[in-house]
Legacy VTK file of the C-alpha trace (Angstrom):
# vtk DataFile Version 3.0
C-alpha trace
ASCII
DATASET POLYDATA
POINTS 298 float
118.112 101.084 -121.911
119.397 97.656 -122.925
122.347 97.647 -125.327
122.588 95.954 -128.706
125.418 94.092 -130.328
127.276 97.308 -131.198
126.667 98.669 -127.669
123.841 100.931 -128.791
120.462 100.803 -127.024
117.872 98.717 -128.862
114.463 100.125 -129.744
111.964 97.602 -131.135
109.397 98.809 -133.668
106.254 96.860 -134.523
104.323 97.758 -137.659
107.617 98.894 -139.156
106.423 98.572 -142.756
103.260 100.597 -142.072
102.464 104.290 -142.448
103.861 105.415 -139.077
106.179 102.509 -138.269
108.439 103.058 -141.264
108.751 106.752 -140.322
109.600 105.766 -136.747
112.317 103.388 -137.966
113.829 106.126 -140.102
113.513 108.649 -137.274
115.409 106.405 -134.862
118.167 105.977 -137.426
118.310 109.716 -138.119
118.518 110.541 -134.414
121.553 108.260 -134.020
122.637 106.560 -130.842
120.094 103.707 -130.948
119.597 100.537 -132.962
116.157 99.996 -134.484
114.934 96.409 -134.429
112.029 95.996 -136.825
109.479 93.361 -135.778
107.737 92.415 -139.016
105.955 89.427 -140.476
108.002 89.708 -143.679
111.623 90.855 -143.199
112.057 90.851 -146.989
109.445 93.618 -147.271
111.416 95.763 -144.826
114.479 95.232 -146.998
112.570 96.173 -150.164
111.446 99.399 -148.505
115.038 100.200 -147.586
114.223 100.569 -143.900
117.143 101.120 -141.538
117.683 98.738 -138.657
117.615 94.966 -138.266
114.416 93.265 -139.429
113.279 90.295 -137.326
110.380 88.006 -138.191
107.631 88.190 -135.566
103.897 87.529 -135.334
101.472 88.949 -132.774
99.859 85.520 -132.617
103.094 83.880 -131.408
103.927 84.997 -127.827
107.103 82.921 -127.550
108.389 84.221 -130.874
107.653 87.775 -129.802
109.609 87.288 -126.581
112.617 86.096 -128.536
112.341 88.946 -131.005
112.273 91.472 -128.149
115.257 90.021 -126.257
117.699 92.805 -125.457
115.346 95.661 -126.348
114.792 98.405 -123.817
111.985 100.284 -125.559
109.123 99.234 -127.819
106.811 101.018 -130.242
103.488 99.159 -130.434
101.113 99.311 -133.389
98.408 96.678 -133.655
95.873 96.728 -136.455
93.215 94.041 -135.994
90.351 94.926 -133.633
89.018 91.411 -134.110
92.173 90.010 -132.466
92.401 91.614 -128.991
94.919 88.972 -127.923
97.542 90.688 -130.080
98.039 93.468 -127.530
97.966 90.976 -124.679
100.666 88.927 -126.376
102.994 91.791 -127.173
102.794 93.218 -123.637
103.404 89.803 -122.068
106.384 89.325 -124.376
107.730 92.787 -123.511
107.610 91.988 -119.789
109.221 88.580 -120.305
111.990 90.095 -122.446
112.802 92.857 -119.952
111.500 95.797 -122.022
110.838 98.791 -119.793
109.408 101.525 -122.024
106.384 101.103 -124.321
105.022 103.762 -126.654
101.573 102.793 -127.925
99.784 104.146 -130.992
96.136 104.558 -129.983
93.441 106.976 -131.215
92.016 110.265 -130.014
88.485 108.888 -130.256
89.061 107.042 -126.951
88.384 110.343 -125.165
84.995 110.798 -126.873
82.268 109.312 -124.678
79.999 109.187 -127.714
82.372 106.866 -129.558
81.202 103.359 -128.692
82.030 101.590 -131.946
84.127 98.386 -131.938
87.294 100.149 -133.138
87.232 102.695 -130.327
86.309 100.164 -127.647
89.223 98.017 -128.835
91.628 100.953 -128.495
90.302 101.760 -125.008
90.834 98.145 -123.961
94.375 98.244 -125.389
95.160 101.368 -123.397
93.847 99.764 -120.206
96.039 96.719 -120.799
99.105 98.892 -121.172
98.369 100.988 -118.099
97.939 97.795 -116.054
101.097 96.180 -117.441
103.601 97.632 -114.983
105.671 98.990 -117.878
106.615 102.629 -118.405
104.032 103.802 -120.928
103.336 106.660 -123.300
100.112 106.945 -125.301
99.956 108.609 -128.704
96.376 109.516 -129.625
96.175 110.849 -133.184
93.205 111.969 -135.174
92.870 110.568 -138.701
96.067 110.594 -140.735
96.364 113.121 -143.541
97.719 110.237 -145.589
94.193 108.785 -145.750
93.785 111.239 -148.626
95.994 108.933 -150.689
92.847 106.840 -151.073
91.677 109.549 -153.485
94.885 109.569 -155.530
93.689 107.343 -158.379
90.430 109.240 -158.950
92.242 112.572 -158.722
94.853 111.469 -161.271
92.376 109.862 -163.652
89.285 112.037 -163.287
90.160 115.117 -161.267
87.565 113.973 -158.708
87.471 113.313 -154.959
84.588 111.161 -153.702
83.858 111.019 -149.975
81.071 110.693 -147.433
79.843 113.706 -145.432
82.150 116.075 -147.272
81.493 119.065 -145.004
82.336 117.291 -141.747
85.656 118.518 -140.384
88.509 116.453 -138.942
91.665 117.864 -137.314
93.712 115.292 -139.208
97.418 114.937 -138.469
100.487 114.387 -140.618
101.934 110.896 -139.928
105.362 112.544 -139.804
104.258 114.399 -136.670
103.009 111.173 -135.091
106.338 109.509 -135.866
108.276 112.480 -134.480
106.334 112.161 -131.221
106.999 108.428 -131.088
110.746 108.817 -131.653
111.019 111.450 -128.923
109.063 109.283 -126.472
111.173 106.217 -127.286
114.570 107.905 -127.046
114.199 110.750 -124.549
113.299 110.890 -120.853
110.253 112.770 -119.618
107.493 111.053 -121.599
106.618 108.152 -119.289
103.069 108.255 -117.974
101.983 110.844 -120.540
99.409 110.822 -123.320
99.438 113.163 -126.307
96.469 114.325 -128.389
98.006 114.555 -131.853
96.152 116.689 -134.392
96.881 119.002 -137.249
96.743 122.785 -136.819
93.132 123.106 -138.026
90.075 120.987 -138.748
89.382 120.419 -142.433
86.557 118.835 -144.388
87.013 116.616 -147.420
85.748 119.492 -149.552
88.428 121.784 -148.106
91.107 119.147 -148.574
90.022 118.836 -152.198
90.482 122.584 -152.671
93.962 122.420 -151.136
94.946 119.475 -153.326
93.763 121.446 -156.337
95.904 124.447 -155.421
98.954 122.293 -154.741
98.641 120.330 -157.987
97.485 123.273 -160.095
94.324 121.471 -161.187
90.611 122.214 -160.923
89.387 119.290 -158.836
85.753 118.382 -158.275
84.247 117.005 -155.073
81.478 114.399 -155.263
79.492 113.585 -152.129
78.883 109.874 -151.527
75.707 108.666 -149.900
76.018 106.455 -146.850
74.881 103.476 -148.922
77.581 104.134 -151.515
80.267 104.481 -148.849
79.165 101.305 -147.077
79.241 99.382 -150.365
82.838 100.490 -150.935
83.911 99.603 -147.410
82.280 96.164 -147.584
84.543 95.331 -150.497
87.523 95.686 -148.138
86.445 95.211 -144.530
84.350 92.817 -142.405
80.944 94.056 -141.287
81.909 95.109 -137.721
84.562 97.451 -139.120
82.171 98.794 -141.743
79.705 99.745 -139.006
82.528 101.339 -137.024
83.603 103.397 -140.032
80.040 104.568 -140.587
79.702 105.541 -136.923
82.960 107.488 -137.138
81.838 109.282 -140.295
78.591 110.329 -138.635
80.424 111.631 -135.580
82.722 113.635 -137.854
79.659 115.017 -139.655
78.342 116.125 -136.258
81.581 117.889 -135.270
83.070 115.351 -132.854
86.465 115.288 -134.588
87.085 118.994 -135.135
88.920 119.805 -131.905
92.582 120.811 -132.215
94.991 119.416 -129.620
98.398 120.631 -128.456
100.032 117.215 -128.321
102.326 117.575 -131.331
104.026 120.625 -129.877
104.102 119.106 -126.377
105.681 115.863 -127.581
108.029 117.183 -130.258
108.667 120.861 -129.568
107.507 121.877 -133.050
104.187 123.018 -134.494
102.037 120.478 -136.343
102.378 120.373 -140.108
99.446 121.591 -142.189
97.518 119.607 -144.774
99.045 121.853 -147.430
102.503 120.805 -146.163
101.490 117.160 -146.450
99.946 117.673 -149.894
103.086 119.340 -151.249
105.175 116.414 -150.011
102.866 113.951 -151.807
101.813 115.991 -154.843
103.263 113.437 -157.254
100.737 110.825 -156.109
97.882 113.075 -157.283
99.463 114.188 -160.553
98.750 112.438 -163.885
101.796 110.652 -165.258
102.120 112.972 -168.287
102.050 116.052 -166.037
104.484 114.503 -163.554
106.942 113.798 -166.381
LINES 1 299
298 0 1 2 3 4 5 6 7 8 9 10 11 12 13 14 15 16 17 18 19 20 21 22 23 24 25 26 27 28 29 30 31 32 33 34 35 36 37 38 39 40 41 42 43 44 45 46 47 48 49 50 51 52 53 54 55 56 57 58 59 60 61 62 63 64 65 66 67 68 69 70 71 72 73 74 75 76 77 78 79 80 81 82 83 84 85 86 87 88 89 90 91 92 93 94 95 96 97 98 99 100 101 102 103 104 105 106 107 108 109 110 111 112 113 114 115 116 117 118 119 120 121 122 123 124 125 126 127 128 129 130 131 132 133 134 135 136 137 138 139 140 141 142 143 144 145 146 147 148 149 150 151 152 153 154 155 156 157 158 159 160 161 162 163 164 165 166 167 168 169 170 171 172 173 174 175 176 177 178 179 180 181 182 183 184 185 186 187 188 189 190 191 192 193 194 195 196 197 198 199 200 201 202 203 204 205 206 207 208 209 210 211 212 213 214 215 216 217 218 219 220 221 222 223 224 225 226 227 228 229 230 231 232 233 234 235 236 237 238 239 240 241 242 243 244 245 246 247 248 249 250 251 252 253 254 255 256 257 258 259 260 261 262 263 264 265 266 267 268 269 270 271 272 273 274 275 276 277 278 279 280 281 282 283 284 285 286 287 288 289 290 291 292 293 294 295 296 297
C-alpha cells in the first residue's frame, strides 16, 4: 500500500462525515498503522465532528479534483449517495485508477441479490457493483441490510410523545448495526484476504418496527406505543424530503419487507470481522439518550 507523509499507508475514505464513513475513519485510527484521508465536500465539518485523519476537499462531480485528492492512497472506501447521479461512481473509480489506488471497498446493499427488487435504488447499486467489478481494481463489496440507526428517525416522536410511527409495522428486516458495517470495512481496507469477496451484512435476527419499539421501550424504561402509518401517509412524509423516483423506491422496499424479502440473516459480519453481529438491543443501549426526554436524561 502507498505510504503517506509520515511513512504510513494511506487509506482514503469517502462519505467520511456520514453514518458509516465516520466510524470507518475512527476505526482506521484505532487500528493504527495507517493514515486516514477523508474525502469530504466540507473539511470544516470533519473538523467539527472531531474525525481523525486529514480532511481533503473533494466532489464526486469533479474527476480531476478526485484524482488529486486520491494521490498517494493505496486503498479507498467508497460511499456514494445519489442514485440520480450515476456518474459519481464512474468518476471515483476513474480517479482511483488514475491515482494508482489498488484496493476499493464499496458500500452497496443486500437488496442487489433479490431478483424481485427492481426499484431505481437497487438498480443503481447493481450498476455500481458492475462498474467496480469491471474496473480492474481489487474490490470488496459490503452488502448491508437497513441500518439500525434508521430508528433515530423516530427519536423525536419517542422523546416527545412516547410514539413510534412506521409503515408496515409487522414486516421484519434483519437490520445491521452500522458499527458492524464499519468494522467489516476497516478489516477489508487494512488486512489481506478480502479482495474479490462480498459480504452479506445483517443483524443476528429479523425484527419488525413493532418489535423494535418494544425493545426501545425496555431499554429506555418507558411504555412506548406503535402507530401504523398507511402507505399514503408514509408517501406524504417521504415526498417532503425526497424526489419522486426515490419515494417510489422506498415504497417498493417497504412492500418487499412486508412480504418477507428482507428477513434473511446473513453470516457476513462474522466472516468479515471475526465477531458476531450486534443486536438491536445493543444498538439501542448505545443510543438510549437520543430517545430519552431531556428531563429524564438529566
